[in-house]
N, C-alpha and C positions, 0 to 999 in steps of 0.2 A: 283694702282694709284687711289684709290677710292676718295682721298681727292683733286683731281684736280678740278679746277674751271671750271664749265660748261658755255660755251658761246653759243649763238644762231646764230653766224655768223662767217665766216672765218677770220683769222688773216694773214696779209701780213707782212713778215719780210725781211731783206736783204739777208741773206745767210743760208746755210744748218746748220751751227753750231748754229745760232740763233734758227732755227727750232728745232733742237735736244734739246736745252736747254728748250724751251717752252713746248715741249711734256711732260715734267715731271711736269709742272705747270698747264697747261690748258687742258681742254677737248674740242677741237675744230679742225677744219681743218686749217692747217697752210700752207701757200703758200710763195714762195720766189721770190724776184725780181732779184736774181743772181747779187746783187750789182747794178752797173751801166749798167749791161747787158740789163735791161728792156728798156733802151732808144732806143735800136736798135731792140728789139723783138716786132715788131708791132702786131703779132698774139697773143702773150701772153698778151700784153696790152689790146687788144680787149677782150680777155677772162676774164681778171680781171674786165673790165667794165661791161660785161654781168653779172658776178657773183654779182657785187656790186648793179646793178640795180634790181636784183631779191631778194637778201638776205641782202644787206648791207654788209659793209666790215670794218674791223679794220686795221689800219696801225700802226705798231710799229717799228720804225727804231732807229739806234744808235743816241746818242745825239750830235754827231760831225757834222761838215760841210757837209760831204758826206751824212749823214742821212737827213739833212735838204734839200739838193738838191733832194733826192729821194722823200721826202714828197711833195715838191713843184711840182714835176712831177706828183705824184699821184693826187694832187689837180687839175691838168690840164686835166687828162684823166678820172677821176671818178666823178660821180654825187655828188655834195656837200651834198645833203640831205641824202645820203646813206653812207657817209664816216665818220668814227670816228677815230680821232687821239688820240693815247695814247702815253705816253712819259716815258722814263727812265731818272733818274737824271744824271747830269754830274758828274761822279765820276772818279777821277784820278786812273790810274792803268793799268795793262797789263794782258790779258788773259793767262792762263797757257800754252796753246798750242803754243803761239807765242814767238819768240825769242826777239822781240822788241815791244815796245809800238807803238800805232798808232801815226800818225803825231801830233795829238793834245793831246796825252797822256791820252785819256779817255777810260774807259771800254765801250764795246758795250753791246748789249742785252745779248749776250752769257756769259758775265762776271758778270752780276748782280746776287746778292744773292737771294735766294728763297723768303725771306720775302718781299724784295723790289718788286719783280715781282708780288707777290700775291697782294700787295697793289695797284699796277698799274691796275690790272684787277678786283679786288673785287667790286669797286663801280659800274662798268658797269654790272657785273654779277648780282648784287643785283636787278637791274632794268630790267633785260632781260626777255622777254616773250618767252615761249617755242614755237618752230616751229611746225606747224601742222604735225602730224605723217604721214609718207609715207614709203612704202616698199623700202628698200635700195637695190642697186645693189652691188653684191659681187664679189670677185676675182673668185669664182667658176662660176659665170655667164659669166665673160669674157672668162674664160678657156673653158667652155662648148660651147660658141658661136664662138670659134676659134679666139679670139682676143688676146690670150696670150699663150705662151708655146708650140706652134706648127708651122708647116710649113705654111708659108703664113700669119702668124698672124699679122706681121707688116703691110702688104698690106691691110689687113682687118681693122686694126686700122686707117690707113690713110683714107680709104673710109668712115668709121664711123665719124672720125673727120671732114672730108669735109662736110658730111651731117649735122653734129651738129654745124658747124661753129666754130670749135676748132682748135688750132694749129696742124699742120699735123705731127709734130715730137714728140708727147706725148708718153712717155713710158706707159706700161700697168698700172702701179701704178698711174701715173699722170692722165691718162685718167679716171681711176676709181674715183679719187677725184673730177675731174671736172664734171663728169656725175652725181655724187651724190649731188653736189652743185646745179646743174641746172635742173636735171630731176629726176622723179621717175622711178621705174622699167618698168611700162607700157609705158611711153614715150620713154624710152631707147629701148624697143623692137620694137616700131614703127620706130624709127630712123634706127635701125639695118636692118629692112626689106627693107627700102628705099635704104640704103647704099649698100647692097649686090646685088641689081639689077644692079648696075653700073658695067661694065666690068672690071675685075681685071687687065687686061692688061694695063689699064691706069696708074697703080701704080707700074709696074714692076721695075721701076728705084728706087723705095723706098725700095725694099726688100734687 
C-alpha cells in the first residue's frame, strides 16, 4: 500500500467499515465514533478531545443526516482550531454488504470509490507538515510489559489507562493507537511505572 496518502493527524469516521475502507486509501491512524455511540461514550469523547488538542484531528462522516449530527457533536467537543472537516459527496446508492439502502438512499464513506476518496484527502495531504520523529510504542512493548496476551493483562491496561487519562475499557490494539497518538515511548514508560505502583486489587472486577 505504498501509494496510500500520508496524513499527519488522525482521522475520525463513523464505523468499522468506514475504517476498513480508508485503510486502503490513507496512511494515518483511523478512529471511530461507533455511530451515535459517541454521544454516550464520555470517556471516548474526552480521549478524542485530548488527541485533537495535541495533534489536530480530521473528521469524515457520511453525507446523510446522521453524519451531520455526528459532525455537529464533534464541533461541540473538539477545539475548533484543531478540527478539520472533510466531506464525501452525496451519491445515491447502497453498499454491497447491506440488503437495503440507508433511509436517505446515499452511499456512506465505505461505499465511495477510490478516486473520490483520494480527491477528498489529497488537498489536505499536499499542505501537511511532517510530525517530529519520535520512537513508537509497539505491540511487542505492550506484550513485554504485561499489557496484552497474558494473565492479568486487562487489569494492567485498566491501571495504565487510569494513569494516562484514557477510557478504561480499551483493548490492547486501541490502547496502542491512543498511546502512540499522545505519547512517545519514554513518556509511556514513565506512565507505566506510575500505574503499576497502584494495587492491582483495585481492578479485580475488571478482569
